mmCIF entry with sequence, helices, sheets and N, C-alpha, C, O atoms, coordinates in Angstrom:
data_MODEL
# 
_entry.id   MODEL 
# 
_entity.id                         1 
_entity.type                       polymer 
_entity.pdbx_number_of_molecules   1 
# 
_entity_poly.entity_id                      1 
_entity_poly.type                           'polypeptide(L)' 
_entity_poly.nstd_linkage                   no 
_entity_poly.nstd_monomer                   no 
_entity_poly.pdbx_seq_one_letter_code       GPGRILMGSDFPLIAQSRQLQEVRSLDLPEEFKERISGGNAERLLFGGSA 
_entity_poly.pdbx_seq_one_letter_code_can   GPGRILMGSDFPLIAQSRQLQEVRSLDLPEEFKERISGGNAERLLFGGSA 
_entity_poly.pdbx_strand_id                 A 
# 
loop_
_entity_poly_seq.entity_id 
_entity_poly_seq.num 
_entity_poly_seq.mon_id 
_entity_poly_seq.hetero 
1 1  GLY n 
1 2  PRO n 
1 3  GLY n 
1 4  ARG n 
1 5  ILE n 
1 6  LEU n 
1 7  MET n 
1 8  GLY n 
1 9  SER n 
1 10 ASP n 
1 11 PHE n 
1 12 PRO n 
1 13 LEU n 
1 14 ILE n 
1 15 ALA n 
1 16 GLN n 
1 17 SER n 
1 18 ARG n 
1 19 GLN n 
1 20 LEU n 
1 21 GLN n 
1 22 GLU n 
1 23 VAL n 
1 24 ARG n 
1 25 SER n 
1 26 LEU n 
1 27 ASP n 
1 28 LEU n 
1 29 PRO n 
1 30 GLU n 
1 31 GLU n 
1 32 PHE n 
1 33 LYS n 
1 34 GLU n 
1 35 ARG n 
1 36 ILE n 
1 37 SER n 
1 38 GLY n 
1 39 GLY n 
1 40 ASN n 
1 41 ALA n 
1 42 GLU n 
1 43 ARG n 
1 44 LEU n 
1 45 LEU n 
1 46 PHE n 
1 47 GLY n 
1 48 GLY n 
1 49 SER n 
1 50 ALA n 
# 
_struct_asym.id          A 
_struct_asym.entity_id   1 
# 
loop_
_struct_conf.conf_type_id 
_struct_conf.id 
_struct_conf.pdbx_PDB_helix_id 
_struct_conf.beg_label_comp_id 
_struct_conf.beg_label_asym_id 
_struct_conf.beg_label_seq_id 
_struct_conf.pdbx_beg_PDB_ins_code 
_struct_conf.end_label_comp_id 
_struct_conf.end_label_asym_id 
_struct_conf.end_label_seq_id 
_struct_conf.pdbx_end_PDB_ins_code 
_struct_conf.beg_auth_comp_id 
_struct_conf.beg_auth_asym_id 
_struct_conf.beg_auth_seq_id 
_struct_conf.end_auth_comp_id 
_struct_conf.end_auth_asym_id 
_struct_conf.end_auth_seq_id 
_struct_conf.pdbx_PDB_helix_class 
_struct_conf.details 
_struct_conf.pdbx_PDB_helix_length 
HELX_P HELX_P1 AA1 PRO A 2  ? ARG A 4  ? PRO A 2  ARG A 4  5 ? 3 
HELX_P HELX_P2 AA2 GLN A 16 ? ARG A 24 ? GLN A 16 ARG A 24 1 ? 9 
HELX_P HELX_P3 AA3 GLU A 30 ? GLU A 34 ? GLU A 30 GLU A 34 1 ? 5 
HELX_P HELX_P4 AA4 ARG A 35 ? GLY A 39 ? ARG A 35 GLY A 39 3 ? 5 
HELX_P HELX_P5 AA5 ASN A 40 ? PHE A 46 ? ASN A 40 PHE A 46 1 ? 7 
# 
_struct_conf_type.id          HELX_P 
_struct_conf_type.criteria    ? 
_struct_conf_type.reference   ? 
# 
loop_
_atom_site.group_PDB 
_atom_site.id 
_atom_site.type_symbol 
_atom_site.label_atom_id 
_atom_site.label_alt_id 
_atom_site.label_comp_id 
_atom_site.label_asym_id 
_atom_site.label_entity_id 
_atom_site.label_seq_id 
_atom_site.pdbx_PDB_ins_code 
_atom_site.Cartn_x 
_atom_site.Cartn_y 
_atom_site.Cartn_z 
_atom_site.occupancy 
_atom_site.B_iso_or_equiv 
_atom_site.pdbx_formal_charge 
_atom_site.auth_seq_id 
_atom_site.auth_comp_id 
_atom_site.auth_asym_id 
_atom_site.auth_atom_id 
_atom_site.pdbx_PDB_model_num 
ATOM 1   N N  . GLY A 1 1  ? 56.428 -35.147 13.859 1.00 0.00 ? 1  GLY A N  1 
ATOM 2   C CA . GLY A 1 1  ? 55.937 -35.369 15.096 1.00 0.00 ? 1  GLY A CA 1 
ATOM 3   C C  . GLY A 1 1  ? 56.058 -36.775 15.471 1.00 0.00 ? 1  GLY A C  1 
ATOM 4   O O  . GLY A 1 1  ? 56.688 -37.528 14.729 1.00 0.00 ? 1  GLY A O  1 
ATOM 5   N N  . PRO A 1 2  ? 55.518 -37.209 16.550 1.00 0.00 ? 2  PRO A N  1 
ATOM 6   C CA . PRO A 1 2  ? 55.742 -38.647 17.085 1.00 0.00 ? 2  PRO A CA 1 
ATOM 7   C C  . PRO A 1 2  ? 54.938 -39.694 16.289 1.00 0.00 ? 2  PRO A C  1 
ATOM 8   O O  . PRO A 1 2  ? 55.196 -40.892 16.401 1.00 0.00 ? 2  PRO A O  1 
ATOM 9   N N  . GLY A 1 3  ? 54.002 -39.253 15.519 1.00 0.00 ? 3  GLY A N  1 
ATOM 10  C CA . GLY A 1 3  ? 53.280 -40.129 14.658 1.00 0.00 ? 3  GLY A CA 1 
ATOM 11  C C  . GLY A 1 3  ? 54.033 -40.473 13.307 1.00 0.00 ? 3  GLY A C  1 
ATOM 12  O O  . GLY A 1 3  ? 53.535 -41.227 12.471 1.00 0.00 ? 3  GLY A O  1 
ATOM 13  N N  . ARG A 1 4  ? 55.212 -39.894 13.160 1.00 0.00 ? 4  ARG A N  1 
ATOM 14  C CA . ARG A 1 4  ? 55.963 -40.150 11.861 1.00 0.00 ? 4  ARG A CA 1 
ATOM 15  C C  . ARG A 1 4  ? 57.326 -40.869 12.248 1.00 0.00 ? 4  ARG A C  1 
ATOM 16  O O  . ARG A 1 4  ? 58.218 -40.827 11.401 1.00 0.00 ? 4  ARG A O  1 
ATOM 17  N N  . ILE A 1 5  ? 57.563 -41.496 13.393 1.00 0.00 ? 5  ILE A N  1 
ATOM 18  C CA . ILE A 1 5  ? 58.759 -42.159 13.800 1.00 0.00 ? 5  ILE A CA 1 
ATOM 19  C C  . ILE A 1 5  ? 58.525 -43.595 14.003 1.00 0.00 ? 5  ILE A C  1 
ATOM 20  O O  . ILE A 1 5  ? 57.642 -44.020 14.748 1.00 0.00 ? 5  ILE A O  1 
ATOM 21  N N  . LEU A 1 6  ? 59.391 -44.394 13.275 1.00 0.00 ? 6  LEU A N  1 
ATOM 22  C CA . LEU A 1 6  ? 59.342 -45.907 13.562 1.00 0.00 ? 6  LEU A CA 1 
ATOM 23  C C  . LEU A 1 6  ? 60.623 -46.329 14.209 1.00 0.00 ? 6  LEU A C  1 
ATOM 24  O O  . LEU A 1 6  ? 61.700 -45.898 13.796 1.00 0.00 ? 6  LEU A O  1 
ATOM 25  N N  . MET A 1 7  ? 60.540 -47.118 15.162 1.00 0.00 ? 7  MET A N  1 
ATOM 26  C CA . MET A 1 7  ? 61.724 -47.681 15.916 1.00 0.00 ? 7  MET A CA 1 
ATOM 27  C C  . MET A 1 7  ? 62.321 -48.799 14.936 1.00 0.00 ? 7  MET A C  1 
ATOM 28  O O  . MET A 1 7  ? 61.623 -49.584 14.294 1.00 0.00 ? 7  MET A O  1 
ATOM 29  N N  . GLY A 1 8  ? 63.696 -48.749 14.922 1.00 0.00 ? 8  GLY A N  1 
ATOM 30  C CA . GLY A 1 8  ? 64.445 -49.785 14.284 1.00 0.00 ? 8  GLY A CA 1 
ATOM 31  C C  . GLY A 1 8  ? 65.426 -50.420 15.162 1.00 0.00 ? 8  GLY A C  1 
ATOM 32  O O  . GLY A 1 8  ? 65.773 -49.760 16.141 1.00 0.00 ? 8  GLY A O  1 
ATOM 33  N N  . SER A 1 9  ? 65.928 -51.560 14.997 1.00 0.00 ? 9  SER A N  1 
ATOM 34  C CA . SER A 1 9  ? 66.913 -52.101 15.815 1.00 0.00 ? 9  SER A CA 1 
ATOM 35  C C  . SER A 1 9  ? 68.064 -52.667 14.903 1.00 0.00 ? 9  SER A C  1 
ATOM 36  O O  . SER A 1 9  ? 67.913 -52.838 13.694 1.00 0.00 ? 9  SER A O  1 
ATOM 37  N N  . ASP A 1 10 ? 69.170 -52.932 15.551 1.00 0.00 ? 10 ASP A N  1 
ATOM 38  C CA . ASP A 1 10 ? 70.291 -53.669 14.936 1.00 0.00 ? 10 ASP A CA 1 
ATOM 39  C C  . ASP A 1 10 ? 70.242 -55.134 15.213 1.00 0.00 ? 10 ASP A C  1 
ATOM 40  O O  . ASP A 1 10 ? 71.279 -55.796 15.195 1.00 0.00 ? 10 ASP A O  1 
ATOM 41  N N  . PHE A 1 11 ? 69.078 -55.669 15.469 1.00 0.00 ? 11 PHE A N  1 
ATOM 42  C CA . PHE A 1 11 ? 68.984 -57.138 15.785 1.00 0.00 ? 11 PHE A CA 1 
ATOM 43  C C  . PHE A 1 11 ? 69.630 -57.915 14.646 1.00 0.00 ? 11 PHE A C  1 
ATOM 44  O O  . PHE A 1 11 ? 69.295 -57.637 13.494 1.00 0.00 ? 11 PHE A O  1 
ATOM 45  N N  . PRO A 1 12 ? 70.501 -58.836 14.870 1.00 0.00 ? 12 PRO A N  1 
ATOM 46  C CA . PRO A 1 12 ? 70.737 -59.562 16.169 1.00 0.00 ? 12 PRO A CA 1 
ATOM 47  C C  . PRO A 1 12 ? 71.944 -58.955 16.918 1.00 0.00 ? 12 PRO A C  1 
ATOM 48  O O  . PRO A 1 12 ? 72.317 -59.475 17.970 1.00 0.00 ? 12 PRO A O  1 
ATOM 49  N N  . LEU A 1 13 ? 72.532 -57.927 16.435 1.00 0.00 ? 13 LEU A N  1 
ATOM 50  C CA . LEU A 1 13 ? 73.660 -57.346 17.038 1.00 0.00 ? 13 LEU A CA 1 
ATOM 51  C C  . LEU A 1 13 ? 73.387 -56.645 18.416 1.00 0.00 ? 13 LEU A C  1 
ATOM 52  O O  . LEU A 1 13 ? 74.169 -56.675 19.366 1.00 0.00 ? 13 LEU A O  1 
ATOM 53  N N  . ILE A 1 14 ? 72.263 -56.057 18.399 1.00 0.00 ? 14 ILE A N  1 
ATOM 54  C CA . ILE A 1 14 ? 71.715 -55.441 19.780 1.00 0.00 ? 14 ILE A CA 1 
ATOM 55  C C  . ILE A 1 14 ? 70.357 -56.003 19.993 1.00 0.00 ? 14 ILE A C  1 
ATOM 56  O O  . ILE A 1 14 ? 69.511 -55.928 19.102 1.00 0.00 ? 14 ILE A O  1 
ATOM 57  N N  . ALA A 1 15 ? 70.102 -56.595 21.205 1.00 0.00 ? 15 ALA A N  1 
ATOM 58  C CA . ALA A 1 15 ? 68.896 -57.184 21.413 1.00 0.00 ? 15 ALA A CA 1 
ATOM 59  C C  . ALA A 1 15 ? 67.730 -56.228 21.401 1.00 0.00 ? 15 ALA A C  1 
ATOM 60  O O  . ALA A 1 15 ? 67.839 -55.076 21.820 1.00 0.00 ? 15 ALA A O  1 
ATOM 61  N N  . GLN A 1 16 ? 66.598 -56.733 20.907 1.00 0.00 ? 16 GLN A N  1 
ATOM 62  C CA . GLN A 1 16 ? 65.397 -55.842 20.832 1.00 0.00 ? 16 GLN A CA 1 
ATOM 63  C C  . GLN A 1 16 ? 64.971 -55.313 22.136 1.00 0.00 ? 16 GLN A C  1 
ATOM 64  O O  . GLN A 1 16 ? 64.488 -54.185 22.230 1.00 0.00 ? 16 GLN A O  1 
ATOM 65  N N  . SER A 1 17 ? 65.136 -56.105 23.164 1.00 0.00 ? 17 SER A N  1 
ATOM 66  C CA . SER A 1 17 ? 64.776 -55.679 24.553 1.00 0.00 ? 17 SER A CA 1 
ATOM 67  C C  . SER A 1 17 ? 65.623 -54.445 24.911 1.00 0.00 ? 17 SER A C  1 
ATOM 68  O O  . SER A 1 17 ? 65.117 -53.531 25.562 1.00 0.00 ? 17 SER A O  1 
ATOM 69  N N  . ARG A 1 18 ? 66.789 -54.405 24.535 1.00 0.00 ? 18 ARG A N  1 
ATOM 70  C CA . ARG A 1 18 ? 67.670 -53.213 24.809 1.00 0.00 ? 18 ARG A CA 1 
ATOM 71  C C  . ARG A 1 18 ? 67.150 -51.955 24.068 1.00 0.00 ? 18 ARG A C  1 
ATOM 72  O O  . ARG A 1 18 ? 67.060 -50.849 24.599 1.00 0.00 ? 18 ARG A O  1 
ATOM 73  N N  . GLN A 1 19 ? 66.837 -52.221 22.863 1.00 0.00 ? 19 GLN A N  1 
ATOM 74  C CA . GLN A 1 19 ? 66.359 -51.090 21.989 1.00 0.00 ? 19 GLN A CA 1 
ATOM 75  C C  . GLN A 1 19 ? 65.061 -50.496 22.666 1.00 0.00 ? 19 GLN A C  1 
ATOM 76  O O  . GLN A 1 19 ? 64.930 -49.286 22.852 1.00 0.00 ? 19 GLN A O  1 
ATOM 77  N N  . LEU A 1 20 ? 64.083 -51.464 23.032 1.00 0.00 ? 20 LEU A N  1 
ATOM 78  C CA . LEU A 1 20 ? 62.937 -50.974 23.727 1.00 0.00 ? 20 LEU A CA 1 
ATOM 79  C C  . LEU A 1 20 ? 63.129 -50.205 24.952 1.00 0.00 ? 20 LEU A C  1 
ATOM 80  O O  . LEU A 1 20 ? 62.437 -49.220 25.210 1.00 0.00 ? 20 LEU A O  1 
ATOM 81  N N  . GLN A 1 21 ? 64.127 -50.672 25.767 1.00 0.00 ? 21 GLN A N  1 
ATOM 82  C CA . GLN A 1 21 ? 64.515 -50.074 26.959 1.00 0.00 ? 21 GLN A CA 1 
ATOM 83  C C  . GLN A 1 21 ? 65.057 -48.613 26.749 1.00 0.00 ? 21 GLN A C  1 
ATOM 84  O O  . GLN A 1 21 ? 64.813 -47.702 27.541 1.00 0.00 ? 21 GLN A O  1 
ATOM 85  N N  . GLU A 1 22 ? 65.851 -48.466 25.558 1.00 0.00 ? 22 GLU A N  1 
ATOM 86  C CA . GLU A 1 22 ? 66.339 -47.152 25.221 1.00 0.00 ? 22 GLU A CA 1 
ATOM 87  C C  . GLU A 1 22 ? 65.185 -46.090 24.971 1.00 0.00 ? 22 GLU A C  1 
ATOM 88  O O  . GLU A 1 22 ? 65.238 -44.945 25.421 1.00 0.00 ? 22 GLU A O  1 
ATOM 89  N N  . VAL A 1 23 ? 64.159 -46.575 24.226 1.00 0.00 ? 23 VAL A N  1 
ATOM 90  C CA . VAL A 1 23 ? 62.972 -45.864 23.908 1.00 0.00 ? 23 VAL A CA 1 
ATOM 91  C C  . VAL A 1 23 ? 62.259 -45.387 25.207 1.00 0.00 ? 23 VAL A C  1 
ATOM 92  O O  . VAL A 1 23 ? 61.913 -44.218 25.374 1.00 0.00 ? 23 VAL A O  1 
ATOM 93  N N  . ARG A 1 24 ? 62.066 -46.384 26.115 1.00 0.00 ? 24 ARG A N  1 
ATOM 94  C CA . ARG A 1 24 ? 61.287 -46.143 27.342 1.00 0.00 ? 24 ARG A CA 1 
ATOM 95  C C  . ARG A 1 24 ? 61.988 -45.292 28.210 1.00 0.00 ? 24 ARG A C  1 
ATOM 96  O O  . ARG A 1 24 ? 61.380 -44.660 29.074 1.00 0.00 ? 24 ARG A O  1 
ATOM 97  N N  . SER A 1 25 ? 63.363 -45.198 28.051 1.00 0.00 ? 25 SER A N  1 
ATOM 98  C CA . SER A 1 25 ? 64.055 -44.258 29.103 1.00 0.00 ? 25 SER A CA 1 
ATOM 99  C C  . SER A 1 25 ? 64.179 -42.758 28.583 1.00 0.00 ? 25 SER A C  1 
ATOM 100 O O  . SER A 1 25 ? 64.743 -41.898 29.260 1.00 0.00 ? 25 SER A O  1 
ATOM 101 N N  . LEU A 1 26 ? 63.601 -42.495 27.304 1.00 0.00 ? 26 LEU A N  1 
ATOM 102 C CA . LEU A 1 26 ? 63.527 -41.182 26.788 1.00 0.00 ? 26 LEU A CA 1 
ATOM 103 C C  . LEU A 1 26 ? 62.677 -40.171 27.633 1.00 0.00 ? 26 LEU A C  1 
ATOM 104 O O  . LEU A 1 26 ? 61.641 -40.533 28.191 1.00 0.00 ? 26 LEU A O  1 
ATOM 105 N N  . ASP A 1 27 ? 63.100 -39.041 27.697 1.00 0.00 ? 27 ASP A N  1 
ATOM 106 C CA . ASP A 1 27 ? 62.145 -38.014 28.389 1.00 0.00 ? 27 ASP A CA 1 
ATOM 107 C C  . ASP A 1 27 ? 61.125 -37.450 27.450 1.00 0.00 ? 27 ASP A C  1 
ATOM 108 O O  . ASP A 1 27 ? 61.173 -36.312 26.984 1.00 0.00 ? 27 ASP A O  1 
ATOM 109 N N  . LEU A 1 28 ? 60.176 -38.364 27.207 1.00 0.00 ? 28 LEU A N  1 
ATOM 110 C CA . LEU A 1 28 ? 58.939 -38.084 26.309 1.00 0.00 ? 28 LEU A CA 1 
ATOM 111 C C  . LEU A 1 28 ? 57.708 -38.550 26.943 1.00 0.00 ? 28 LEU A C  1 
ATOM 112 O O  . LEU A 1 28 ? 57.752 -39.467 27.764 1.00 0.00 ? 28 LEU A O  1 
ATOM 113 N N  . PRO A 1 29 ? 56.540 -37.944 26.595 1.00 0.00 ? 29 PRO A N  1 
ATOM 114 C CA . PRO A 1 29 ? 55.280 -38.455 27.102 1.00 0.00 ? 29 PRO A CA 1 
ATOM 115 C C  . PRO A 1 29 ? 55.124 -39.931 26.758 1.00 0.00 ? 29 PRO A C  1 
ATOM 116 O O  . PRO A 1 29 ? 55.650 -40.391 25.744 1.00 0.00 ? 29 PRO A O  1 
ATOM 117 N N  . GLU A 1 30 ? 54.424 -40.655 27.573 1.00 0.00 ? 30 GLU A N  1 
ATOM 118 C CA . GLU A 1 30 ? 54.120 -42.130 27.467 1.00 0.00 ? 30 GLU A CA 1 
ATOM 119 C C  . GLU A 1 30 ? 53.474 -42.396 26.046 1.00 0.00 ? 30 GLU A C  1 
ATOM 120 O O  . GLU A 1 30 ? 53.753 -43.427 25.434 1.00 0.00 ? 30 GLU A O  1 
ATOM 121 N N  . GLU A 1 31 ? 52.637 -41.483 25.549 1.00 0.00 ? 31 GLU A N  1 
ATOM 122 C CA . GLU A 1 31 ? 51.927 -41.600 24.385 1.00 0.00 ? 31 GLU A CA 1 
ATOM 123 C C  . GLU A 1 31 ? 52.934 -41.672 23.174 1.00 0.00 ? 31 GLU A C  1 
ATOM 124 O O  . GLU A 1 31 ? 52.759 -42.450 22.237 1.00 0.00 ? 31 GLU A O  1 
ATOM 125 N N  . PHE A 1 32 ? 54.005 -40.799 23.262 1.00 0.00 ? 32 PHE A N  1 
ATOM 126 C CA . PHE A 1 32 ? 54.925 -40.725 22.239 1.00 0.00 ? 32 PHE A CA 1 
ATOM 127 C C  . PHE A 1 32 ? 55.783 -42.051 22.118 1.00 0.00 ? 32 PHE A C  1 
ATOM 128 O O  . PHE A 1 32 ? 56.014 -42.604 21.043 1.00 0.00 ? 32 PHE A O  1 
ATOM 129 N N  . LYS A 1 33 ? 56.233 -42.501 23.378 1.00 0.00 ? 33 LYS A N  1 
ATOM 130 C CA . LYS A 1 33 ? 56.997 -43.620 23.460 1.00 0.00 ? 33 LYS A CA 1 
ATOM 131 C C  . LYS A 1 33 ? 56.197 -44.926 22.865 1.00 0.00 ? 33 LYS A C  1 
ATOM 132 O O  . LYS A 1 33 ? 56.750 -45.747 22.133 1.00 0.00 ? 33 LYS A O  1 
ATOM 133 N N  . GLU A 1 34 ? 54.876 -45.008 23.257 1.00 0.00 ? 34 GLU A N  1 
ATOM 134 C CA . GLU A 1 34 ? 54.142 -46.105 22.682 1.00 0.00 ? 34 GLU A CA 1 
ATOM 135 C C  . GLU A 1 34 ? 53.931 -46.104 21.134 1.00 0.00 ? 34 GLU A C  1 
ATOM 136 O O  . GLU A 1 34 ? 53.841 -47.117 20.439 1.00 0.00 ? 34 GLU A O  1 
ATOM 137 N N  . ARG A 1 35 ? 53.872 -44.908 20.734 1.00 0.00 ? 35 ARG A N  1 
ATOM 138 C CA . ARG A 1 35 ? 53.785 -44.719 19.212 1.00 0.00 ? 35 ARG A CA 1 
ATOM 139 C C  . ARG A 1 35 ? 55.098 -45.224 18.550 1.00 0.00 ? 35 ARG A C  1 
ATOM 140 O O  . ARG A 1 35 ? 55.063 -46.054 17.642 1.00 0.00 ? 35 ARG A O  1 
ATOM 141 N N  . ILE A 1 36 ? 56.239 -44.708 19.021 1.00 0.00 ? 36 ILE A N  1 
ATOM 142 C CA . ILE A 1 36 ? 57.589 -45.027 18.546 1.00 0.00 ? 36 ILE A CA 1 
ATOM 143 C C  . ILE A 1 36 ? 57.806 -46.499 18.641 1.00 0.00 ? 36 ILE A C  1 
ATOM 144 O O  . ILE A 1 36 ? 58.284 -47.126 17.695 1.00 0.00 ? 36 ILE A O  1 
ATOM 145 N N  . SER A 1 37 ? 57.462 -47.069 19.776 1.00 0.00 ? 37 SER A N  1 
ATOM 146 C CA . SER A 1 37 ? 57.916 -48.471 19.976 1.00 0.00 ? 37 SER A CA 1 
ATOM 147 C C  . SER A 1 37 ? 57.037 -49.518 19.380 1.00 0.00 ? 37 SER A C  1 
ATOM 148 O O  . SER A 1 37 ? 57.286 -50.707 19.577 1.00 0.00 ? 37 SER A O  1 
ATOM 149 N N  . GLY A 1 38 ? 56.014 -49.128 18.657 1.00 0.00 ? 38 GLY A N  1 
ATOM 150 C CA . GLY A 1 38 ? 55.170 -50.060 17.918 1.00 0.00 ? 38 GLY A CA 1 
ATOM 151 C C  . GLY A 1 38 ? 53.831 -49.581 17.454 1.00 0.00 ? 38 GLY A C  1 
ATOM 152 O O  . GLY A 1 38 ? 53.285 -50.191 16.534 1.00 0.00 ? 38 GLY A O  1 
ATOM 153 N N  . GLY A 1 39 ? 53.232 -48.512 18.022 1.00 0.00 ? 39 GLY A N  1 
ATOM 154 C CA . GLY A 1 39 ? 51.922 -48.075 17.554 1.00 0.00 ? 39 GLY A CA 1 
ATOM 155 C C  . GLY A 1 39 ? 52.031 -47.587 16.162 1.00 0.00 ? 39 GLY A C  1 
ATOM 156 O O  . GLY A 1 39 ? 51.158 -47.924 15.363 1.00 0.00 ? 39 GLY A O  1 
ATOM 157 N N  . ASN A 1 40 ? 53.070 -46.783 15.762 1.00 0.00 ? 40 ASN A N  1 
ATOM 158 C CA . ASN A 1 40 ? 53.144 -46.256 14.419 1.00 0.00 ? 40 ASN A CA 1 
ATOM 159 C C  . ASN A 1 40 ? 53.298 -47.461 13.424 1.00 0.00 ? 40 ASN A C  1 
ATOM 160 O O  . ASN A 1 40 ? 52.645 -47.490 12.381 1.00 0.00 ? 40 ASN A O  1 
ATOM 161 N N  . ALA A 1 41 ? 54.095 -48.361 13.740 1.00 0.00 ? 41 ALA A N  1 
ATOM 162 C CA . ALA A 1 41 ? 54.213 -49.548 12.746 1.00 0.00 ? 41 ALA A CA 1 
ATOM 163 C C  . ALA A 1 41 ? 52.903 -50.246 12.612 1.00 0.00 ? 41 ALA A C  1 
ATOM 164 O O  . ALA A 1 41 ? 52.468 -50.540 11.498 1.00 0.00 ? 41 ALA A O  1 
ATOM 165 N N  . GLU A 1 42 ? 52.270 -50.515 13.696 1.00 0.00 ? 42 GLU A N  1 
ATOM 166 C CA . GLU A 1 42 ? 50.877 -51.233 13.658 1.00 0.00 ? 42 GLU A CA 1 
ATOM 167 C C  . GLU A 1 42 ? 50.013 -50.502 12.760 1.00 0.00 ? 42 GLU A C  1 
ATOM 168 O O  . GLU A 1 42 ? 49.413 -51.070 11.848 1.00 0.00 ? 42 GLU A O  1 
ATOM 169 N N  . ARG A 1 43 ? 49.919 -49.141 13.007 1.00 0.00 ? 43 ARG A N  1 
ATOM 170 C CA . ARG A 1 43 ? 49.019 -48.324 12.140 1.00 0.00 ? 43 ARG A CA 1 
ATOM 171 C C  . ARG A 1 43 ? 49.441 -48.382 10.650 1.00 0.00 ? 43 ARG A C  1 
ATOM 172 O O  . ARG A 1 43 ? 48.589 -48.486 9.768  1.00 0.00 ? 43 ARG A O  1 
ATOM 173 N N  . LEU A 1 44 ? 50.688 -48.317 10.395 1.00 0.00 ? 44 LEU A N  1 
ATOM 174 C CA . LEU A 1 44 ? 51.175 -48.332 9.010  1.00 0.00 ? 44 LEU A CA 1 
ATOM 175 C C  . LEU A 1 44 ? 50.863 -49.768 8.334  1.00 0.00 ? 44 LEU A C  1 
ATOM 176 O O  . LEU A 1 44 ? 50.327 -49.867 7.230  1.00 0.00 ? 44 LEU A O  1 
ATOM 177 N N  . LEU A 1 45 ? 51.214 -50.740 9.033  1.00 0.00 ? 45 LEU A N  1 
ATOM 178 C CA . LEU A 1 45 ? 51.090 -52.170 8.502  1.00 0.00 ? 45 LEU A CA 1 
ATOM 179 C C  . LEU A 1 45 ? 49.675 -52.762 8.477  1.00 0.00 ? 45 LEU A C  1 
ATOM 180 O O  . LEU A 1 45 ? 49.316 -53.507 7.565  1.00 0.00 ? 45 LEU A O  1 
ATOM 181 N N  . PHE A 1 46 ? 48.874 -52.412 9.508  1.00 0.00 ? 46 PHE A N  1 
ATOM 182 C CA . PHE A 1 46 ? 47.624 -53.095 9.712  1.00 0.00 ? 46 PHE A CA 1 
ATOM 183 C C  . PHE A 1 46 ? 46.411 -52.050 9.805  1.00 0.00 ? 46 PHE A C  1 
ATOM 184 O O  . PHE A 1 46 ? 45.283 -52.464 10.071 1.00 0.00 ? 46 PHE A O  1 
ATOM 185 N N  . GLY A 1 47 ? 46.626 -50.870 9.612  1.00 0.00 ? 47 GLY A N  1 
ATOM 186 C CA . GLY A 1 47 ? 45.616 -49.806 9.646  1.00 0.00 ? 47 GLY A CA 1 
ATOM 187 C C  . GLY A 1 47 ? 44.993 -49.637 11.056 1.00 0.00 ? 47 GLY A C  1 
ATOM 188 O O  . GLY A 1 47 ? 43.807 -49.346 11.209 1.00 0.00 ? 47 GLY A O  1 
ATOM 189 N N  . GLY A 1 48 ? 45.831 -49.830 12.042 1.00 0.00 ? 48 GLY A N  1 
ATOM 190 C CA . GLY A 1 48 ? 45.361 -49.636 13.343 1.00 0.00 ? 48 GLY A CA 1 
ATOM 191 C C  . GLY A 1 48 ? 45.175 -48.144 13.721 1.00 0.00 ? 48 GLY A C  1 
ATOM 192 O O  . GLY A 1 48 ? 45.495 -47.294 12.889 1.00 0.00 ? 48 GLY A O  1 
ATOM 193 N N  . SER A 1 49 ? 44.686 -47.783 14.903 1.00 0.00 ? 49 SER A N  1 
ATOM 194 C CA . SER A 1 49 ? 44.336 -46.450 15.247 1.00 0.00 ? 49 SER A CA 1 
ATOM 195 C C  . SER A 1 49 ? 45.341 -45.713 16.051 1.00 0.00 ? 49 SER A C  1 
ATOM 196 O O  . SER A 1 49 ? 45.103 -44.614 16.553 1.00 0.00 ? 49 SER A O  1 
ATOM 197 N N  . ALA A 1 50 ? 46.523 -46.369 16.167 1.00 0.00 ? 50 ALA A N  1 
ATOM 198 C CA . ALA A 1 50 ? 47.646 -45.728 17.031 1.00 0.00 ? 50 ALA A CA 1 
ATOM 199 C C  . ALA A 1 50 ? 48.135 -44.421 16.482 1.00 0.00 ? 50 ALA A C  1 
ATOM 200 O O  . ALA A 1 50 ? 49.024 -43.801 17.065 1.00 0.00 ? 50 ALA A O  1 
# 
């Protein structure tokens, strides 16, 4: 599910802003996009509640 996906980029070949734009353009609920674009990584690295 959405809680198991981390976003990765090809920075510096592809700008991080472009990668985030790609995630935001997906036909997914906002909660899923927030998790994929940073919430899951925050939870994994810092023990957040995302």
